[in-house]
Each structure stands twice: as C-alpha cells, then as structure tokens.
C-alpha positions as CSV (number, residue, x, y, z in Angstrom):
1,M,15.7,-2.9,-71.4
2,N,14.1,-4.1,-74.8
3,P,12.5,-7.8,-73.8
4,F,14.0,-9.4,-76.9
5,K,17.5,-7.9,-76.4
6,K,17.4,-9.1,-72.9
7,M,16.5,-12.5,-74.3
8,A,19.4,-12.4,-76.5
9,L,21.7,-11.4,-74.2
10,K,20.9,-14.2,-71.7
11,A,21.4,-16.6,-74.6
12,L,24.8,-15.4,-75.3
13,S,25.6,-15.3,-71.6
14,H,25.0,-19.0,-71.0
15,P,27.7,-20.8,-73.1
16,Y,30.7,-21.0,-70.7
17,I,34.4,-22.0,-71.8
18,N,36.7,-23.1,-69.4
19,L,38.6,-19.6,-69.2
20,K,41.4,-20.8,-67.2
21,K,41.9,-23.8,-69.6
22,Y,41.5,-21.9,-72.8
23,Y,42.3,-18.1,-72.1
24,K,45.1,-18.2,-74.6
25,I,42.5,-19.0,-77.3
26,Q,40.4,-16.2,-76.1
27,R,43.4,-13.9,-75.9
28,R,44.1,-14.7,-79.8
29,V,40.3,-13.9,-80.8
30,L,40.0,-10.7,-79.0
31,N,43.4,-9.6,-79.7
32,A,43.0,-10.2,-83.5
33,V,43.4,-7.3,-85.6
34,N,42.9,-6.5,-89.3
35,P,46.5,-6.9,-90.8
36,F,46.3,-3.7,-93.0
37,I,45.4,-1.5,-90.0
38,K,48.4,-2.1,-87.8
39,P,51.2,-0.7,-90.0
40,L,49.3,2.6,-90.1
41,Y,50.3,2.9,-86.3
42,N,53.7,1.5,-86.2
43,I,55.4,5.0,-86.7
44,M,53.7,5.9,-83.4
45,D,55.1,2.7,-81.5
46,H,57.6,3.5,-78.6
47,R,59.4,1.4,-75.8
48,I,59.9,2.9,-72.4
49,M,62.8,1.4,-70.7
50,V,62.3,0.2,-67.1
51,E,65.3,-1.5,-65.5
52,D,66.2,-4.2,-67.9
53,R,62.9,-4.2,-69.4
54,N,61.2,-2.3,-72.3
55,I,57.4,-1.5,-71.9
56,P,55.7,-1.0,-75.4
57,V,53.5,1.7,-75.5
58,R,51.4,3.3,-78.8
59,V,50.9,7.1,-79.1
60,F,48.0,8.3,-80.8
61,R,47.6,12.0,-81.8
62,P,44.3,13.7,-83.1
63,K,43.7,14.2,-86.6
64,K,43.2,17.7,-86.1
65,N,42.8,20.6,-83.4
66,E,45.2,19.1,-81.1
67,I,45.7,20.6,-77.5
68,P,48.7,20.1,-75.4
69,K,47.3,17.5,-72.9
70,A,47.5,13.8,-72.7
71,L,45.7,10.6,-71.7
72,I,47.6,7.7,-70.2
73,F,45.5,4.6,-71.0
74,F,45.3,1.2,-69.7
75,H,43.2,-1.3,-71.4
76,G,40.5,-3.8,-70.1
77,G,40.5,-7.4,-70.4
78,G,40.4,-8.8,-67.0
79,W,44.4,-8.4,-66.5
80,V,44.4,-11.5,-69.0
81,T,43.5,-10.5,-72.3
82,G,43.4,-7.1,-74.6
83,N,46.7,-5.1,-75.9
84,I,47.4,-2.2,-77.8
85,D,46.4,-3.8,-81.0
86,S,43.0,-4.7,-79.6
87,Y,42.6,-1.3,-78.3
88,T,43.9,0.6,-81.5
89,K,40.4,1.8,-82.6
90,V,39.2,2.7,-79.3
91,C,42.3,4.9,-78.7
92,A,42.4,6.3,-82.2
93,N,38.9,7.4,-81.4
94,M,39.7,8.6,-78.0
95,A,42.5,10.8,-79.5
96,N,40.0,12.4,-81.8
97,Q,37.2,12.8,-79.3
98,T,39.1,14.7,-76.8
99,R,41.8,16.4,-78.7
100,H,44.5,14.7,-76.1
101,T,47.4,12.8,-77.2
102,V,46.6,9.1,-75.9
103,I,49.2,6.9,-74.7
104,S,48.3,3.2,-74.4
105,V,50.3,1.0,-72.1
106,D,51.0,-2.8,-73.1
107,Y,51.4,-3.9,-69.8
108,R,52.2,-7.5,-68.9
109,L,49.3,-9.9,-68.8
110,A,48.4,-12.7,-66.3
111,P,48.7,-15.7,-65.6
112,E,52.0,-15.5,-66.9
113,N,52.8,-12.4,-65.3
114,P,50.7,-12.3,-62.0
115,F,49.9,-9.4,-60.0
116,P,51.9,-6.7,-59.5
117,A,53.7,-7.3,-62.9
118,G,50.9,-5.6,-64.9
119,V,50.3,-2.5,-62.4
120,E,54.0,-2.0,-62.0
121,D,54.6,-1.8,-65.6
122,C,51.7,0.9,-65.7
123,Y,53.2,2.6,-63.0
124,H,56.7,2.9,-64.3
125,V,55.4,4.3,-67.8
126,T,53.3,6.8,-65.9
127,R,56.1,8.0,-63.8
128,E,58.6,8.3,-66.7
129,I,55.9,10.4,-68.4
130,F,55.1,12.3,-65.5
131,L,58.7,13.1,-64.7
132,N,59.5,13.9,-68.4
133,P,56.3,15.8,-69.7
134,S,58.1,17.7,-72.3
135,I,58.5,14.8,-74.6
136,L,54.5,15.2,-75.0
137,Q,54.8,18.9,-75.2
138,C,52.7,19.4,-72.2
139,K,52.8,19.9,-68.4
140,Q,52.2,17.5,-65.3
141,C,49.0,19.1,-64.6
142,D,47.5,18.4,-68.3
143,I,48.1,14.5,-67.9
144,T,45.0,12.7,-67.1
145,L,45.1,8.6,-66.2
146,I,42.2,6.8,-67.8
147,G,41.0,2.9,-68.2
148,D,38.2,0.7,-68.7
149,S,37.3,-2.4,-66.6
150,A,40.7,-4.1,-65.3
151,G,42.3,-0.9,-66.7
152,G,40.3,1.1,-64.6
153,N,41.4,-0.7,-61.8
154,L,45.1,-0.2,-62.9
155,A,44.4,3.5,-63.1
156,A,42.9,4.0,-59.7
157,V,45.8,1.8,-58.3
158,V,48.3,3.8,-60.0
159,S,47.1,7.0,-58.6
160,M,47.3,5.2,-55.2
161,M,50.8,4.3,-55.7
162,A,51.9,7.6,-56.8
163,R,50.8,9.2,-53.8
164,D,52.3,6.4,-51.6
165,R,55.7,6.5,-53.4
166,G,55.8,10.1,-53.5
167,E,57.4,10.4,-57.0
168,F,54.2,12.2,-58.7
169,L,50.8,12.8,-58.2
170,P,48.1,12.5,-61.0
171,G,45.7,15.5,-60.9
172,K,42.9,13.9,-62.8
173,Q,41.7,10.1,-63.6
174,I,38.9,8.5,-65.5
175,L,37.5,5.1,-64.4
176,I,35.0,3.4,-66.8
177,Y,33.4,0.5,-64.9
178,P,36.3,-0.3,-63.0
179,S,36.8,-3.4,-60.9
180,T,37.5,-2.0,-57.2
181,Y,36.8,-5.2,-55.0
182,N,38.0,-8.7,-54.5
183,D,35.2,-11.0,-54.6
184,H,32.6,-11.5,-57.4
185,S,31.0,-14.5,-55.9
186,E,27.4,-14.9,-54.5
187,K,28.9,-13.3,-51.3
188,S,29.8,-10.0,-52.7
189,P,28.2,-7.2,-50.9
190,F,27.2,-5.4,-54.1
191,P,23.8,-6.2,-55.4
192,S,24.9,-6.0,-59.2
193,I,26.8,-9.0,-58.8
194,G,23.7,-11.1,-58.3
195,E,21.4,-8.8,-60.7
196,N,23.8,-8.4,-63.5
197,G,26.0,-11.6,-63.1
198,K,24.3,-14.1,-65.4
199,D,22.6,-12.6,-68.2
200,Y,24.7,-9.9,-69.8
201,I,27.5,-11.3,-71.2
202,L,30.2,-10.5,-68.7
203,T,29.3,-12.9,-65.8
204,S,30.3,-13.0,-62.0
205,K,31.9,-16.5,-62.9
206,R,34.0,-15.1,-65.7
207,I,35.2,-12.0,-63.6
208,Q,36.3,-14.5,-60.9
209,D,38.3,-16.4,-63.2
210,Y,40.0,-13.5,-64.4
211,M,40.8,-12.4,-60.6
212,D,42.1,-16.0,-59.9
213,M,44.5,-15.7,-62.9
214,Y,45.5,-12.3,-62.1
215,V,46.2,-12.8,-58.1
216,E,48.3,-15.8,-57.8
217,N,48.6,-15.5,-53.7
218,E,45.3,-15.4,-51.8
219,E,46.6,-12.9,-49.4
220,D,47.2,-10.3,-52.3
221,R,43.7,-10.1,-52.8
222,F,43.3,-8.0,-49.9
223,S,45.8,-5.7,-51.0
224,P,44.5,-2.1,-51.8
225,Y,46.6,-2.7,-55.0
226,V,44.1,-5.3,-56.4
227,A,41.1,-3.9,-54.6
228,P,41.3,-0.3,-54.1
229,I,37.9,0.0,-52.3
230,L,39.5,-1.8,-49.5
231,S,42.1,0.9,-48.6
232,K,42.3,2.3,-45.3
233,D,43.3,5.8,-46.5
234,L,42.0,7.0,-49.9
235,S,43.1,10.6,-49.1
236,K,44.9,13.0,-51.8
237,Q,43.5,11.1,-54.7
238,P,42.9,12.7,-58.2
239,D,40.0,14.4,-59.2
240,T,37.9,11.5,-60.6
241,L,35.3,10.8,-63.2
242,I,33.6,7.5,-62.7
243,I,31.6,6.0,-65.6
244,T,29.4,2.7,-65.0
245,A,27.1,0.9,-66.9
246,E,23.6,0.1,-65.6
247,Y,23.7,-3.7,-66.6
248,D,27.2,-4.5,-65.4
249,P,28.0,-6.9,-62.4
250,L,30.9,-4.4,-61.6
251,R,28.4,-1.2,-61.5
252,D,28.0,-0.9,-57.7
253,E,31.5,-1.5,-56.7
254,G,32.7,1.2,-59.1
255,E,30.1,3.4,-57.6
256,A,30.8,2.7,-54.1
257,Y,34.5,3.1,-54.8
258,G,33.5,6.6,-56.0
259,N,31.5,7.3,-52.7
260,R,34.4,6.1,-50.6
261,M,36.7,8.5,-52.1
262,K,34.3,11.3,-51.3
263,E,34.4,10.2,-47.7
264,F,38.2,11.0,-47.7
265,G,37.6,14.8,-49.1
266,N,38.5,13.9,-52.9
267,N,36.5,15.4,-55.8
268,V,34.4,12.8,-57.7
269,K,32.0,12.8,-60.3
270,T,29.9,9.5,-61.2
271,Y,27.5,8.8,-63.9
272,R,25.5,5.7,-64.7
273,M,25.1,4.9,-68.4
274,K,21.6,3.8,-68.9
275,D,20.8,0.6,-70.6
276,A,24.6,-0.2,-71.2
277,L,26.4,-3.2,-70.8
278,H,30.2,-3.6,-69.5
279,G,32.5,-2.8,-72.2
280,F,30.4,-0.2,-74.1
281,I,33.6,1.8,-74.9
282,T,34.6,-0.7,-77.3
283,L,31.5,-0.3,-79.5
284,S,31.6,1.8,-82.8
285,K,32.2,5.3,-82.4
286,K,28.6,6.2,-83.7
287,S,27.1,4.1,-80.6
288,D,25.1,6.5,-78.4
289,Y,26.9,5.1,-75.4
290,V,30.3,6.1,-76.8
291,I,29.0,9.7,-77.7
292,K,27.4,10.2,-74.4
293,C,30.7,8.7,-72.8
294,Y,33.0,11.4,-74.7
295,E,30.4,14.2,-73.7
296,L,31.2,13.4,-70.1
297,I,34.6,12.8,-70.5
298,N,35.3,16.3,-72.3
299,C,33.1,18.0,-69.7
300,F,35.5,16.3,-67.0
301,L,38.8,17.3,-68.8
302,S,37.6,20.9,-69.6
303,D,36.4,21.5,-65.9
304,K,32.9,22.4,-67.2
305,R,30.4,21.9,-64.3
306,W,27.7,19.2,-65.0
307,N,25.2,17.3,-62.9
308,E,26.1,14.1,-61.1
309,E,23.6,11.7,-62.1
C-alpha cells in the first residue's frame, strides 16, 4: 500500500467515538441520503407480511438486458446501522452489473432489536421469496443470497437456518468480507484482527462494540447463528463465493469460513481483493475494486470457471 495512503488511513482510524453511546448519531449520518433520490425508488418499495409484522423490502431491476434471476441482499453496518436507503446506490448498481433483480431487505437493527430479530427477518423474507418465486418471474434455482460485512454474516446464517428448518435451500450465496466469528479482541485466533485492527478505518474495537450491541445474551455468542464458523455441521450449504479485503480485520475469519465449508464437501470459491479495505462495495461504481468484484460475481453467477486466488 502507498505509504502516504497508509498514513492517512491511520490518522482517520484513531479518532474514537463511543459507538455504544452515540450509535443513533452515526446511524443518522450513515443512513442520510439525497432527498431527491428516494422518490425514484418508492414505486419499487414493498412489504412482506410475517405474522403480525411487515418487513420492508426494496426491489431493484436492471436498466436493460434483465434476466429472470434474483439476488436477495442483506446490507452491512454491524447489525446496528445501514438500511435500504443507505444501500440504494449499491443495490441499483448491483442490479445493473449482474442483470439480476435485487431485493434489499430492511431487517430490524440492534440494539433496539438484538439477535435474533434481524436474522429472523432476513430468513422470513427469503423463505417467502423462495416459496413464491413466480412473483419475481424466476425459479428457486435462480435465486442467490448476497450480503456484505454483517450482511454477509446474515446470508451465511440464513443458509444454515434453511437447511436446519427444511423449508427451502438456497443454491448459491455470495459473502462479501463477512463476519463469521464471535471474538474480535486480541484473543482472536485470526492474525488479521491484530494486523488490520487499528489503522484501516474499521477497527477491532468498533467490531466488538457492534457485536456487544447485536448479541444481548453472552451465551448466544457461541450460537452458529451468530458465529457460523463455530458450527459443528456445515454440510449441505450453497455453492459459495467469498470475497475478502486485504486490509480488513475480518479477512482471515471470512477465508477460514470458506475453508471449513470445504471440509464439509461444499463448493466454495474465495478471493482476496488486493489493497482493498473493508466496505469497498460501497465505493463508486467506477472504483477498480467494485469493477473487479462484479467480474468475480458475474463469473460465479454464470457458472463460468475461474481460478481461485
């Protein structure tokens, strides 16, 4: 990495705001969107009824060359921030780049709604779509789960829940720099926590704060539905693409999750994005990282062979 860029990142990483105290302020800042953009997407907003609640979703269709396939997307933000508004540009670009219909799920956030509220929302929306794929004019085999960061965690967990509950089974999932473990302190067994946990914007301290707000009960931290890498059984999981970032604290646990899935006979492809930081999928669509990411995703979605790096 360029030494000047590294110095700038280090300077930006050190200021620390008490996330647990001021998470609502950070949420408002991160979720702020241009007021002139949102109305363009209102016609694609829907709600999926689950018991006595409605779960908001936003549907994005590509501008041209649409194919009858869909991506169910779970956004990042540490289970605490992010929503369908803040990820509107990401999802619109995702639809255009993949030519898939993208369904973005506005799941409940912690700490107001701790585990398992958010992941249950994601599961129920996914189940409804899988059981009624004709509403998207596609088949079950044409639906892929995808998420970034905390959303990557949610995608992995929804796939495990689907196997365990026996109601449906995704064929593919895409996990972009996912969180898969439960400890991001100096006790973590993954070197990237120590190597990248202080000077690359997303710090290990911030990840721990997110986890503390997401998981209310300490014993739940050891649930595979919180830390999927701890699962004793990772069999019968979808074909999986995992994309990590070189300077990301979560890099090693994401790659280790891929290796564990392989041990159970799953088809897994992993790719480490050189020089990239956590969160690169939210950069401009002209970013080299974003362009490369969609090259990998489209190869995976089209079943083309590519070399694992």
